[in-house]
Structure formats: structure tokens, C-alpha cells
C-alpha positions in Angstrom: 107.3 117.0 99.2 106.9 117.9 102.9 107.0 114.7 104.9 105.0 116.0 107.9 101.7 114.6 106.6 103.3 111.2 105.8 105.0 111.1 109.2 101.6 111.6 110.9 100.1 108.7 108.9 103.2 106.6 109.6 102.8 107.3 113.3 99.2 106.1 113.2 100.1 102.9 111.3 103.0 102.0 113.6 101.6 103.2 116.9 104.8 105.1 117.6 104.1 108.0 119.9 107.0 110.2 119.1 108.7 110.4 115.7 112.4 109.7 116.3 114.3 111.5 113.5 117.4 109.3 113.8 115.4 106.1 113.7 112.5 106.9 111.4 113.6 109.7 109.0 115.8 107.4 106.9 112.9 105.0 106.4 110.6 108.0 105.4 113.2 109.3 103.0 113.6 105.9 101.3 109.9 105.5 101.1 109.5 108.9 99.5 112.3 108.1 97.0 110.6 104.9 96.1 107.2 106.5 95.5 108.8 109.3 93.6 110.3 106.8 91.2 107.0 105.0 90.8 105.1 108.1 89.6 103.4 107.9 86.3 104.7 110.3 83.6 103.1 113.8 84.1 102.2 113.3 87.8 103.5 115.9 90.1 104.9 115.0 93.5 103.0 117.4 95.8 102.1 117.2 99.5 98.5 118.0 98.7 98.1 114.6 97.0 96.6 112.5 99.8 97.1 109.3 97.8 100.8 109.9 97.6 101.1 111.0 101.2 99.5 107.7 102.3 101.6 105.7 99.8 104.8 107.1 101.3 103.6 106.3 104.8 102.5 102.8 103.8 105.8 102.0 102.2 107.6 103.4 105.3 105.3 101.3 107.6 106.1 98.1 105.6 109.9 98.8 105.7 109.6 99.7 109.5 107.8 96.4 110.1 110.5 94.4 108.2 113.3 96.1 110.2 111.5 95.6 113.5 110.8 92.0 112.8 114.5 91.5 112.0 115.5 92.7 115.5 113.3 90.3 117.3 114.7 86.9 118.1 111.8 84.6 117.2 108.8 86.8 118.1 108.4 85.2 121.5 108.7 87.3 124.6 108.6 86.0 128.2 108.6 88.2 131.2 108.2 86.3 134.5 105.1 84.1 134.1 103.7 86.2 131.2 104.5 85.0 127.7 103.6 86.7 124.4 103.9 84.9 121.1 104.1 86.9 117.9 103.9 85.4 114.5 106.3 87.6 112.6 105.1 86.3 109.2 101.5 87.4 110.0 102.7 90.9 111.1 104.8 91.3 107.9 101.9 90.0 105.7 99.6 92.5 107.4 101.9 95.4 106.7 102.4 94.3 103.1 98.6 94.0 102.6 98.0 97.5 104.0 100.8 98.9 101.8 99.4 97.1 98.7 95.9 98.3 99.4 97.0 101.9 99.7 99.1 101.5 96.5 96.0 100.3 94.7 94.1 103.4 95.9 97.0 105.5 94.4 96.9 103.6 91.1 96.0 106.7 89.2 99.3 108.2 90.1 101.7 105.2 90.4 103.1 102.6 88.1 102.4 99.4 90.0 104.2 96.3 89.3 104.7 93.0 91.0 107.0 90.3 89.6 106.6 91.3 86.0 102.8 91.9 86.1 101.2 95.2 85.9 97.6 95.2 86.9 95.8 93.1 84.3 98.7 93.2 81.9 101.9 91.1 81.4 105.1 93.1 81.3 106.9 92.7 78.0 110.6 92.1 78.9 111.6 95.8 78.5 
């Protein structure tokens, strides 16, 4: 799959102006690998599938948010008299919600699971 479309969606989600290959490409590759392994049997991995393009970008966005939040001390920034407080838990929760919503839109193509539950079904230990 060509990642150009997913990169563009990723840029719009993150607000990054320029895609830095050294910083962002590994995140995109890991997201693509994850989505590839979540495909339902018989689904082809093509760049024309908008749901999968967005799923890759959403997973990359979520991972990017986790990484960025880990590099901030406590989410509080003070420059002179100006202070900005960021609730990292809310930022991460927002990124997870966006990812999960996009995954739900791609449910026809992906095997979705969360802690042993598949949508409306309980996973049988194997």
C-alpha cells in the first residue's frame, strides 16, 4: 500500500506541516503493519480503500500522540508570564476515541477486538 494518502490524513490529524520521514515514517510503517494484520480474511490491502487509509492514519495518530505525551514533562508549559496547562490524559483519550471511531467505520474490513470482546460477541479463548 502506498502511504502517501495515509500521510496526508495523518498530517491533518496531527497538525504537522511537514512530514518528517525520520520522525514520522516509522510510526506510519508500524500503523500499516498493525492494520495489515487486522484485515479480515479475503480483504485486499489496497491504497484505494479509503477506510483502510484512514485506519492507518488514525493508528499512526494515536501512536504519535502517545509518543509526544511521553516527551512532555507534565503537560504544563510556562514561558514568561504565560502558562499553558495540558491534560495529557484528555489528549490521549481524544486520540484513542478518534482511532476507535475510524476503526468502527472500517469494521467491514478489519477484525476489531478489545480485551477479549469482538463487537457484540465474546471471544472464546482461542
